[in-house]
N, C-alpha and C positions, 0 to 999 in steps of 0.2 A: 645562692641558686639554683642549691639539691631542691630545694620546694617548687620553687618557680621552674622545674627542669621536668621533673614528675607530674605537675599540673597539666605538663605539654604533653607529653605523653602520655596522661589521659586521655585529654580532650580527643587525641590523632584519634586515640584508639572511639573512640566512645563517638565519633565524626561519620557519617553517612556514607559509605563509600562510593554508594552510589551519586553521591551528591553532584552537578555540572564541577567540570572544571575553569571555564568562560560557557558564556551567554551570552548573547546581544545580538540586536537588529543592524543584521546587514546588507547594506545597501547593492541590490542586482539592478540597479538601470527600470528605466520604463514607469518611474512611480514607486518601485517595488521595491518592499526593504523587505527580507525571512527570518526570522527570529533561529540562532543557529546556537546548537551546545555540545561540549564536549564534554566526556564522562572516561570515569579511569584513569592510566598515569599514561606522564603524554610524551613516553617513551616508550609507551606498548608499542604492540600491534594496528596500525590503522586502518580501521573501518568506518562504514559510512553505514549508517542506516536510515530506510526508503521508506515512510509510512505507506499507503494506501486513500483505496479512494478512487480519483484524485477527490479530494476537497477535505481530510479526517484532521491531518496532525498526530503528529507526536504528543504518546504517549507515555507521562513516570516509568512506566512498568517496564517499556522499550525498551533503555538504558538497561535494565536486569538482563534482559536477553546477556550482555558480554560482562566476562569475569574481568574486575579491574581489577584483577591484576595480572594483566594478558595483556590487555585491550585497549585502545586506547578508541574510542568508536566520536563520531561525529553525528549529529542528530540535527535535521533539520526541517523543519516545517512549509511547505513548499509556496509556492506562489502564492496569492489568497487564504490561505490555507493555516488554519489553525493561532497561531500567533503571529507570524507573518501578516500584516500591511500593505496597503488596505485591506481588510478580511474583504472572501470574499468575489476581490479584483479580479475580472475576467477578460480585462483586454489585457492585451501582452501575456499572456496566459495562454504556452505550447508547449508543443513536449520537446521542442530544440530551442525555444527557453529553458525551461529547469534546466536540460543537459549541458547547457548555459555557464545555470546558476550551479552546477555541481563543481565542474572545473575552477571555479571562483570560488570559491570552497573550500575545493583541494591546494586551491597558488595559495590562500589567504594563511593557511595552516601548514605550510611547505608544505606538505606528502609529496613521494614522490606517486606512490601506489600504494595504493590500500583495499582493503577486502568490500567488496558489497552485501546487502540484506536488504533483503521484498520479497514481504508478499502481494498477491494479488495487484493492485494497479503497482504496487512499490515495486513488484520484481518485474511488471511490466518495465518501469522505467529503469532497472536494473541493468533489464537488455539492453534497451536502447545505449546504453549511458555505455555500454558495455561494448555494444560494436559500435558504436564510433570512438573509445577508445580506447582499445583490450589490451594495448602494451600500456595501462595505469590501472590493470587489475593484477588482485595477486589469488584471486577466487570471487565465491559464488553461490551465494545462500539464498534458496528460494524457498518462499513459501507457498504451494497453491497459485504455478504460474497461470498468467492470464494474459492473452502474445497482444492484446486487440483489439480485436475482431469485429467488427458487427455482426457476422457468423455464429462466433459466442454469447453475443449476447438475444439475438434469435435466438437460439438453441434454449437459454437461461429460462427465457422469460414465457417466447412461444412455446417452447415444447419443453420444458423440464419441467413447469410451471404448471400446465394441463395435464401433464401425466401423474404428478406425485402432489400437486395440490388446487385439484379440481377447483374444491368448492373454493379459495383464495381466485384461482385464475378468473371465477363470476366475478369476483370481487372488484381483482386490478384491470380489467376489462369495462365492470362496469359504472367507474368513474366518469371514464371518456362520452362521447355523446355519442348514439351509435353512428351515427357518419364517419367518425372518425374510427371505427373499429379494423378499417381494414388495415392502417398500418402503424400501429398502439404504441411503436416505444419511438416511432419518428414523433403523434402526438404528445407523444407522454414527454421530449421534449421539449418540444415547441409548446409544450402548457407551461411546462418549469418556467421556463427562462419567457416570458411573459412576463408585464411592468406589471397587471393587477397581481395586488393578492386575491382575489376573489379567484382565480382560474389557475394562478403557482400554486398560492397555499395546500389547495386540500390537492391537487396532484403530485406536488413533493412531498407531503405525508404516504401519500402512498405507494408509490414509490419506494420510499426508502426502511416504510415496516413488510413491502414485496420483500427486497431485499437482503434484509433481517432475520424474516421468518427462512427465508433460503440456504441459506449464509450458516447455520444451524444445524448441527443433527436431529438435536430433542429441540426444537423449539419452546416457547411457553405453550405460543397459540398455533392456527394455524387459518384465521380469515383474519383481515380486517375488519380495524374497529371503526366502522362509518359511519359512525356518530360521531367520532375526533377527528373527522378528517377536517370539518370546517372551527376545529379551536383557534380562540384565542390566544397558544401559548405561544411559545417562538420553534420559528421552523428547524427543522435540521438543516445544518451546512451541506451537504453531499450532497444532497438531489440537486444542485443548482450546476456544483464543479462537473460531476459527471457527468449532465446535463449539453453543456458546453464542451465536454472534451469526446463523447458519444458522437453528439452530433457532431464532427467535424474528424469522426473515422481516428481515434485519437494523434489528430497530427504525422499521425501512417502512411504511409502506402498502399492498396491490397499486398498481405501479408509477407508486410517491409520485414520481420520478425523473426521467423521463419526461414526470408530467403536469405537473409542477412545471419546466419545462425553457425556460419560456416568461419566466418569472424572471432566465434571462441575457440577456435583451436587452439589445447594446449591452456586453457585458462578453466581452472580445475573446478567443478561445478555438484550439490550435490541439492535434489530437488522435494521435501519435505510436499508430499499429498497425502490428505481424507480422501480414506478410499472414498465412502461415499463425501464428496462433492463435489454438492447440485450446479455452481454457481461457476468454477473453472474442474473439471473434472480429470479422474485419471488419462482420459483419453490426450491429453493435452503437455501434460509434463511426457507420454514415452511418447510424443510424434517429439518434442524440442530434444526428449533424450536419444532417440533416434537422428539424429542430425547434428547433437552436440557430445560427441562419444567421448567428451571426457567428465558428463557428467551424469552420478548415480540417481536412481531413485528412492528415496524411503518412503513406507504406507504408513501410515495415523489410520489403525483400523477402528474403527468402531467412528472414528473422526468425520465429519461434514470439514466447510469452508473457514472457521474461523479460525484464529490464533492460541482461543480457551476450551477449544472443546477440546476431552480427552487426549494427551499424547502427546497434544502437536503444537506445545510449547518448548516441551525437553526437545523433544524431536528437530524446533525448532535451535536450541541453545546448543545442542548433543553437535550439531552440523556445520557453526560456526567453529566452539572450537573442531572439532577433529578437522575443517577445515586449514583454521588458525595453526597444529601442529604437523600438517601435512610443508606447511609451507618453515615452522621451522627446521623441519628435515631436512 
């Protein structure tokens, strides 16, 4: 018996502590199944991770944001994203649907209250859920808050982009015919959602590559590869879901998340903000914290938008840990 027991201990010692405890495709209605996994310890502090995009999906590294000895973390791919099925489906895919899916996941795991963690679009969804169900939320850690407004998108792509990357802006606008230059974002959404690959292919690649350059503090390049926009390789998934949501103002009323920020009163929050974030700038975090008095801003100096700019990932992990310590105290 002793050798078998030692072998069992050795196996546990060498097991990946970030391997999922559970994983499944959960039917949520309307023909959608969302991929859900849990990590950490089943009796740990409950937390929910919300990925960005919309449309990107969770990655294995997202599990590592949570100390497996302290947390019971739930991660899921939102409707149509990642490993959820049908992949890319936009029908019956709105913000209220996603909020309802989160509640279904919470009830499935028997969780009464949990911490929310999300960045960019994940922050949008976290805020919307917390405002709808404030009594279900113990704390919120957000990176690069995005409030889901048309004004934020117009600022990023039509004001910040030409100011910081004038050549890239010329490339971005040049993908469109001249008659569509007056309202370029709406033109991009229409083209990305067009059924013709000759129309949506170049638009999706141009949108994706422009957004990626804007998201990094030190991108590898500052112009579009115009010759590659008509390539035959696989298309990125996020532009299609983003166009669907952005065309519909993220299924939010005008300035809804700021107007309802009072519903967050009493919920502690930490906003991790890249100092040089060109997509979701510090002014957004500042405005949100001005009305959500229980939130504090922590700046990642020398960082832009992405989780993997210097200092951002560590700051998010510390925010999660600090919120958990405050809860246990």
